[in-house]
N, C-alpha and C positions, 0 to 999 in steps of 0.2 A: 801193814797188816796188823800192827799192834792195836789199832783203834777199831778193828772189825767187830761187828756185833752179829753173832751167829746163833742167837737163841733158838729160833725155830728149827734150824738144821741140827743143832746139838740135841734138842729134844726128840726130833724124829729119829736120829741115830740111836739114842738111848732106848727108845721104844722098839725100834727094829731089832735091837739086840736083847730085848726083854730084860733090861736092867733097871733096878731102882736107882734113885738119885744117890743113895749112899754107896751102892755098888760101883757106879760109874765114877763117883768122886774118889773112891779108893783107888781105882785104876789110874786116875789122872793125878793122884797125889794132892788133891785139894779137899776142902771141907764140903760137906753136903750143902751147907747154907750158901757157900760161894758158887757152887754149881747151880743152885736154884736161881741165884742172881744172874748168872750167865744165861740160863735158859729163858729168863724173862727180859733179856737185853738191858738189865740194870747195871751191868758191868761189861766193858769191852774185853774180849778174849786176848790173852797175851801170847807172845811167840812161844814160850815154853809149854803152855797148855796145848797150843796147836801141834807142836812137835810130838808131845805125848799122845795126842789123838792119832796122829799118823802112825806112830810106832805101835800103840796098843791095839788099835782097831783096823790097821792095814788100809787106811784111806788116803786118797790124794788130797793134800792140803788145798790145792786149787779148787777142789770140789766145794770147798767152804767159802769160795769167793762170793761177794754180794752181787756180782754182775748178773748171773742168771736170774736171781730173785728180782733184782731191780728191773730187768727187762720184762719179766712176766708181769710185775706190778704195773709197769708203764703200758703194756699191751692191754691188760684188763681195764685200766683206767680209760684208755681210748675206746675200748669196746662199750663200757658202761656210759660213755659220753653220748652214745646214740640216743636220740630222743625216745626210742623204744622203751628205755629204762627209767625215764624221768619220774614216773609215779612211784618207783621203788626207793628212791633217795639213798642209793648206795654211796657210802663215803670212802675216801682214800684210806683212812685208818682201818676200816673194816676189810678192804682189799689186802692191805699189808698183813693183817692178821691171818687171813685165809692163806696167803702165800707162805707165810712163816710156818703155819701149822700143817697145811695140806696143799702143797704146790700141785699135786696131782689133780686135786679138785679144781684148782684155779686153771690149770691147763685144759681140763675137760670142759669147763665153762667157755674158755676161749675157743676151743675146737667147735663146740656147738654154735657159738656165735658166727664163726667163720663159715660153717656149713649153712647157717641160716641166710647170711648175706649172699653166699654163692648161689643158693637155690632161689633166692628172691630177687636176683639182679636183672630179671627180664623186663619186658615192657609193662607187664601187669603191675609189678612192684613199683616201677617208675611212675605209673599213673596214681598209685596210692599216695606217694609222697616223694616228689621229684627232688626235694632238698636233702633227702636222707641218704641217697645212694651215690657212691663214687663210681667212676668208670672202670675201676679195677677192683672188683670185690675180692676180699681175702679168701683163702682156700684155693686160689688158683695155683697152677704149677709154678708160676714166677715167684709167688710168696713162699712156697715150700723150698725153692732153691735159695732164695734170700736167707731163709732161716738156716738152711744147711751150711751156707758159707759163713754166716755169723757164728754158728755154734763151733765151727772149726777154726775160727780166727782168721779165715781167708788165707790160710797157709797150708800147702800140700807138699810135704817134703819129697815124696817119691817123684812128683812131677818136676820139682826143681832139679833133682839129681838126673832125671831123664833129659832135661834140657841141657844141662851141663855136659852130659855124656855125648849128646849130639854134636856139640861144639868140638869136643875133643876127638871123637871118632872120625869126623869128616873135615876137620881143619877149617871150620868156618871162620870168616873174618868180617869185622864190622863194616868195612868199606865196600864189601862185595856180598853182603848177606843175601840179597835177592837172588843174584846169580848162583850163589852157593846152594840155596835151598832148591832152586830149580834143578840144579845138578843132582842133589840128593834124591829128589823125587824121581828123576830119570834113571839114575844108576841103581838105586836101592829098590824102587817100586815100579819101574818101567812106566812112569806116568809122564805124559807130555803136558806142558803148561802153555796155554794160548791166551792172549789178551784179545778180546773181541769188542767190536763197536757196541754201544749201549743198546741200539735197536735190535741187535742179534741175540741179546741175552734174555729177552722176554721178561724184563724187570728184575732178573737175578743179578747179584753182584759176584757170586761165586757158584760154580756148579761142577760137581765131579760125577763122571759116568764110569762106573766100575767096568762095564763090558768093553768099552773102548780105551779105558785107562787114560782118560783125557780130563784135565782140569782146566776150566775156562774161567777167566777173570774179566770183569767189566772194565772198560776203559775209564769209567767214571771213578774208579778207586784211585785215591792218591797213593804215592809210593809207599807211605807208611802202612796203609791198609793192605796193599798188595803183599808186602812181606808178611804181615800178620796172617792173612788168609792162607799163604803157603804153609806157614808153621802150623796153623790150625788143621789143615788137611794132613800134615805129617802126623799130628797127634792121633787123628782118627785111623790112620793107616798102620802106624808102627807102635803105638802105645795104648791100644784099646784095652789091654789087660789092666794097665795102671788106671785108666779111666773107669773101668768096671769095678775095680777093687775099691776105688775111692767112693763111687756112687753107692756101692753096696752098703756103706756105713750110714747112709741117709735113710730117713723114714719118709718115703715118698708114697703117696696114695694113688698114683696113676702112672701109666706108662709115659704119658706126656711129661710129667714132672721129672721122671727118670731120664728121659731123652734130653730135656732142657738142662738138667744137671750135667750130663755128658758134654753138651755144647759149652756150658760155662767152664768146665774143666779143660776142654780143648782150647778155649780162649786163654785160660790160665797158662797152659803149656806154651801157647803162642807168645804170650807176653814174656814168659821166662826165657824163650829163645831169643826174642828181640833184645831183651834187657837182662842178661845173666845176673844172678843174684849178687855175687860179690862185686861185679863191676858197677851195677846201679846203686848198690848200697854204699860203696865207697865214693862214687861220684856225687851222690846226693849230699853226703856230709861235706865233701870238698867244696861244692858250689853253694852249700847251704840251701838246698832245695830250690834253687833258681830254676823255674820251669822252662824258661826260654833256652837256657843253656842245656838242660837235660834233653829237651826236644831235639836240638841240633846235634848233640853228641850221640844220641841213640837213633836218630832218624825216625822218631816217634811223634805222634800227635799229642796235644795237651791232654786229651781224655785217656789215651793209652798210658801216659806217664802217671796221671792221677791214680788210675787203677793199679798200676804196678807198685806205687808207693804204699798202697794199703796192704800189700802182700809181704812186706819186708818184716816178717815176724819169726825168722829162724832163731830158735833158742840160743842165747849167747851172742847173737849178732843181729839184734833188732834195730830197725829204723824208728823214726818217730811214729807213734801209734795214731793213725789218722782215721777220721770218719770221711765217708764220701756219700754224696747224694746227687742224683741226676734228675732234673725236672724239666717239664715243658712249660710253655708260656701260660698254660691253663692251670698250672700248679700240680699236675699229675707227677707222682714220683715213680720213675721207671727203674731206678737202681738205688739201693741204700745199703750201707755197711757202716757199723759204728765200732771202730777200733779205739776211738777216744773215750767212749762211754756216753756220749751225748745221746739222749733219746730222740729217735726220729719217728715222725708220724707214720702210723701204720694203717689207720682207718681215717678216711676223709682227708681234708686239706691240712697242710702244715702251716707254720707261723709265717705270715707275709713279711715279717721284719728280717728274715734271713737274707743275707746279701746274695744268696743264690738266686733270689727273685729280682733283686735290684739289678743284677747283671744284665737282664733283658733291656734295661734302659740305656745301656752303653755297650752294644754288641762288640765283641772282640776285645774289650778292655778288661783287664784284671781288677777286680774289686777286693778290698781288704776290710775285714770287720773284726772287732773284738765284741763278743756277745756274752750275755749273762743270763743263765737260766734262773727261774724263780727260787731255786734252792741255793743260789749264790755261786754256783760253779761257772767259771768263765772259760770261753773258748776263743781261739784265734783261727779265723777262717779266710780263705781266699776263694773267689768264684769268677767264672768266665763263661761266656756263651761259646758254643761250638756248633758246627753243622753236623747233622746226622751223617753217618758213614756213607760215602758215595754221592752226597748232595753238594759238596763244596764246589765242584765244577759246574753244578747246575745253576749257579747264581747268574750266569751270563745268558741263560736260556730265556728268551723273551716270553713274558706272560706267565712264567712259572713262579708259584709262591715259594719264598725262601723259608725253609724250616730251620728252627733253631732250638737247641737244648741248652741248658745251663748246668755246669758242673760245679759243685761245692766241695772243697777239700779243707778239712780243719783238724785241729788238735787241741788238747787242753792248754790253757794259757801258759802253764809252766814249761811247755816245750817250745813256745813261740820264738825264743831267741835263737833257736837252731835254724830258723827260717830267715832268709834275707829280707823278706817282706815286712819283718818287724822292725827293721832299722829305722831310727828316728821317731819311733812311737813311744809315748810314755805309757807303757803297758800297766803300770801300777796305778795310773790315774783312773779312778772309777767313773769319771765323767765321759771317758771315751767308749765305755761299754754300752752296747745297745741291748736293752732288755728284750729277750725273746722267750718263747715257750715252745711246747710241742705243737699244740693247736689250741684254738680258742676254748673248746669245751673243757679242757683239763688244765687251763692256765688260770692262775689265781689273780693275775694282775687286773686291777680295777681301773687303772688310769691309762689304759691303752686306747689310743685313737683309732687303731687298726682293728679293734675287736669287731668280729662279724656276727658273733652269737654269744649268749650269756654263758658264764662259766658254771660248771657243776659244783665247784668248790666254794662258791659264795651264793648266799641267798639273794635272789633277784628282788630288788626293791625299786619300784618305778614311782617317780614323782612327776606328775604332769605339769607342774609349775617350774620344774628345774631341768635343765639339759646339761649333762656333763660332756666329756670329750668323746663319748660314744653313747648310743642309745641305751646301752646296758651298764653305764656307770652308776654306782650306788647313789641313792638320793641324798643320803646323809653326808 
């Protein structure tokens, strides 16, 4: 925290309180000239000054974290990477200044861009410029839910306590969890659970009918998914108040987004039931995040374990802060959460150098990567392909295409030794780090053979007599 630079936020706070620099400096016990340096990010704020800020102005020190500003800057850079803005030549320093001085304006610009993409995502827009549009325009309910989870650190204490209470009240046991949940549904909610053949489900994997109080599960669900779906249904039946209370804190623009958030939180509860906080937290440390062991110990899938590990953020009892990304073979990002601080592409394609994409070349095999962002920050990542829920058993069906997704889970390099997958790797050797970026349009690397389009951060210079590692390598 001692190296944090908070000039923009400090200046905003002073102006909101209608104080002069001399007045605020007196409140903080510093000189006006020193406060001026702080406001212009020419000095890092110290811990004593932060403590005085919290005491004198009744603010949460965490609100002065760089994370929110960095995320907004990254989102704006991705938005302005759209060829739509090429003629305006907006630079990264300009965006940083906007966010530092007026984050509300930055967020408003981002909201307008999201609305523009959402309203222009139809066939007419595709005809105008097929290369500009992604398949999942921002402003969609899924994006609002991703932001909701990110802003809350993907941790919901009330749901954790509810899951723990379910175990205690009904005497659940890990070895008989499926049968125990069936029993709870029957005795507490008079719900019958039936497993039906796939053809009788009409394409559904789970279906609950309130009038008959019957919950049907598809035979295509593997055991881990069956337990998960039972717990999910319990959340909707018995903890709807907790779900509504949590979703009420989000800023959703549609009923669809609100409903999707409820589903996400019911999934959160289901994972907390399958893998109670203290047990998964201690087990993860004990086996050093060995995914194969955790899968067996909790009867969970690789994807379920990865998701659960990102939620271990209980104050005073945190696990490794992970980021998670889920992609398909076309590069579409269907899930993203950054607990590690790594920026994840929000508009358009992500960096093809991530091992989450390499995993498609070796289905089912876990890939390990040390990666480095352009700012020098390094991350340790594992990745593996998975089958979409309910499709694992479909591999044996003749003539049916096998769908695959890839899950990437990672942390900052300083946390890597807590993971068994770092054993034997010379993590301090810069040669093993793969240079990556967020995406091509906002990546400054000029020597990347995987570059698909020119960068906004470098002037494009073409020499017809010289070819570099890519068509967009600088001529000089």
